[in-house]
Each structure stands twice: as structure tokens, then as C-alpha cells.
Steps between C-alpha positions, in 0.01 A plus 500: 500500500373524851620803688501500879522855624563559878389810681584584858387775742788629711415612859820611672733209410224243479387390154146357471420331172185625321292216358431496130150434386293465176332810375131437545374529141627570153272806456670659791839449343368677187387789720840535666697504174244720324530752789879509468633323190851624589525199731569292191603768252797660672751627392270580199156670510184340384144638470212252552255523202291190549389244757336162431526567125319243287689354205357354182688176579304454830623592841563828667823703539528596865678829443600683188746794511698747285846625542620849394603368160146362435603138542231272643555290809290197571484400873370155603446479876491177713441526875707183556754298310426516127411178316710376213260625232542866601763575242297372213205696640690827514645435147145446371396829647800674340409359161170675528651821633743519210224596254350773718492844329491835679118503476482163668707603790315824536172301515643267761605803698152658468348176625749489785395857603131417493522165677794540740567871546154630604391608158811699399451667162869582455635409156809277464695793346430733789555233766836408339617862488391558864679185618823507303511881441571443124271456202390151415699343217328518166519123468446295811559129535804493284623239748356312799616296788363253751537477876386203717432601858484210758644358818714258287537353161475133403858375411377414147357855450828657643708306250276613214507868606884500525529318170278742316680800649859388459470337159235696318468829686129442577400775750345280773596502867361387836469693825472305827329639811463393861216625719557552870268595792632655818205572742281741305770595242553327169816485295584401149847412378619475140775327298561444131577180312732713285600849615354761272840628389594150401164441336528819292851408389382150400197629312715757317766255396350387170424866398761713334476860405523540127699824518206699356362785702130575544386865512157632587445849351206595721452868418233707328471459120667830428815403689518153335448642157797735560706210621429286192592799281810631676642189661440473878269362763407659830454347844434642854226596732690360797825319580334152474437573129806696403776304677447196270620721214853462648508142368559639160848562348604637162456228238224313675204392289155593630149388391255786566141433622206738516279404798135421461402719794595813291466377146203267511468292184811677361715332770785269399871510398568801280874455424851374575794724551860536615580717809744768400500703829394395858229668687516866584259751644273659243628835618819446302384266227498631145383370167605590144225695323552658161869469539518658844516362853194617689369412849272201524235718647477691169380178309228387740192698601452314828705646791776268621608481871838673543770385736553854617139515620476162674780242464284223649244533227708611207473365151804354329569428131713237334631566143424239242602410145194328355568177321136455415214725602126513426227764530296469825198355322707217361657372822516123528328293764424131486372240755800365698707823487653627825424841659544642845503829688880544525644778289803285417525120570718202419235224502591140530145378430446260204244752380777748451698260283178441298439872472844582369512210264160598351590862467834414328305299250239763433751783473778304326750566776820304468627273785803638695 
């Protein structure tokens, strides 16, 4: 598809058309988008982690980015109309990206800092937290997507992109730009082949939530051991972490994960349970100990954040009835399992389907 974008300067009532031009070189296009990736990422936020990244298949990925969920975005830039092979090229890059582990992406980011950012020694984890204001997901590259950036797309390529999106939910899209010069001022306009809201709906279409809830119990060992014994999990430390607990209703089934950041090699899924009471502040949460209801604070040695002290940072507890529970040292983790930083989530990733199916088999949990 060839887009013709018009731009006029208005002086009084007189419009003067500004002439479009070709951007002078592809490297400059990289520099523009690297400086402000939001030009192509909006309404989402992306963080650039690599530039001119060599792949094992040959060729170089122009820009590599992460979103706040740890998904990888492959950007292929063309300073003029893209040739018909660009879709196969970006799919080939994505096939290489698919196998990247956290360490690979961290290494790419380190190289990016040394080569393109004046020798920055900032770690991927620190840069991610600084940029997005949240911890980096424990598992990055659970999914990835592809974006072609050009002045236009060959009709054959456009048909392929639309076909892959609409029929198979392949996360590939194209962004078209037009470059204008008005005296000493330069302008860049942008339009999408498929608007991001439509693209996201299309890419989600094949995915279905399996009605199983994911829970990350990211608290010190003492709190987790009490939760496994007395039937609860805790979340909090800020509204971003605690509000997801409102997804849970009485009767929901949850699969509880212990994060690697806190538990190291003991990380993994430690149990499955039914929710018997929605979240409530730990101030008023009690557990049954030796036949009596006692405050949760009496069964943990680590101080919990009370709502009465600071509602914005309060800890909350959800009561559970364990269906199957393991000691911390026996938590289950296998390659291909899903994990993220959310306290509670309803994942639609194929990895979540695999995780739940595998845990059901290992723990002899019956289908519902």
C-alpha cells in the first residue's frame, strides 16, 4: 500500500503545501526512532534494548525493544518503500528471537550500551525498572512481535501481513511514515497498516483464558511458609501489585508460584488452591492456630505493612483452601513454564496452558 500524506502550512487563510522528501539515509532513521521509540510504539511503551543486532541466520535486526510485559519487539526499518521480501525477512529475524533467553537479551542490551550509549554499564534489570517503574518480569520473551517501518508496503507484502494477522493471529504490523522539509524544519508523519487496537484484538483472537488464575507469592520465606501452613497468600507493596488481587472471587482456583528473585533455585510452583475469601488488609486477617483464630501477624516473624499505617503500601491476604501443596524446597519448575511479576494474572499465553496441563499431570489434579 502506498500512502500519500499531505501537509500544509497555514498563514492567515492561505495554505501552502509542504513538500515531502526522502529521509537521507537509513542510519538516520534508526537514530530518530531510537531517540524516541514512542513514534511507533504508541499507545504502548517500548524500551530499546538493541540496535543492529546480528542474528545467527545472517542479517542484522535494526532495532530490538521490550514492552513492560517483557515481550520482544523486532523492528525492521526501510527509508523508502519496502521490497516484497521484507515480510519473510522479519519473520526470519523473529524465528531467531523466539529462542532468546533472559541472559541473551541482557547480553544484547550490554552490547547496546557499550556500542551505542556511550559505554553505559547499566544492567537490563536496572534499566527496565527505571524506564517502566516496575520490576522486570522473571521470564522475558514469553511472546514477541514484529513491526515493519517504511514509507509504503509492497501490495504482495501487505496481503501477507493482513493474512497472517487476521487468520493466524501472527503479531506482525507495518508503520508508514512520510518525511517533510519546511525551510530549516523537518517533520515526520506516521500511520499504521492496522491500528494497534485492531492488531491487538486480532492477535488475541486465537488465545483463550483457561479459567485458571496465576498467583505470584513474592514474600520472604517466613511469610510463605506460614501461608502454605495456614492457607493464604499475601500481596502488596503498592497499588500496582495489590489491585490485581481483586480479580479473585470465592471458588476460583489459583496456581501459586514462588519467584526466582526471592527463592533462587527453590523457585517454582508450590501448590494449587481454592479461594475461600477475597483479599482483605492484613490488619484484620486471622488464621486458625491450635484451634483459635489469631492475627496473621502472630504467625510470621517478618513485619507486614498495615493499612492503618499507609493504605498505598499495605499488604493484603487472600484465604486459600489448599488442594495440593508442597514444601518450598520441592516447588516445581520446568522449561516452558510461565511466570511474570503480577501478583494475580489471567494469562492467555500458550505457555500458561502448558504450565497448567503439566502441573495437573504431576499433581494428579482432575479436570473441571
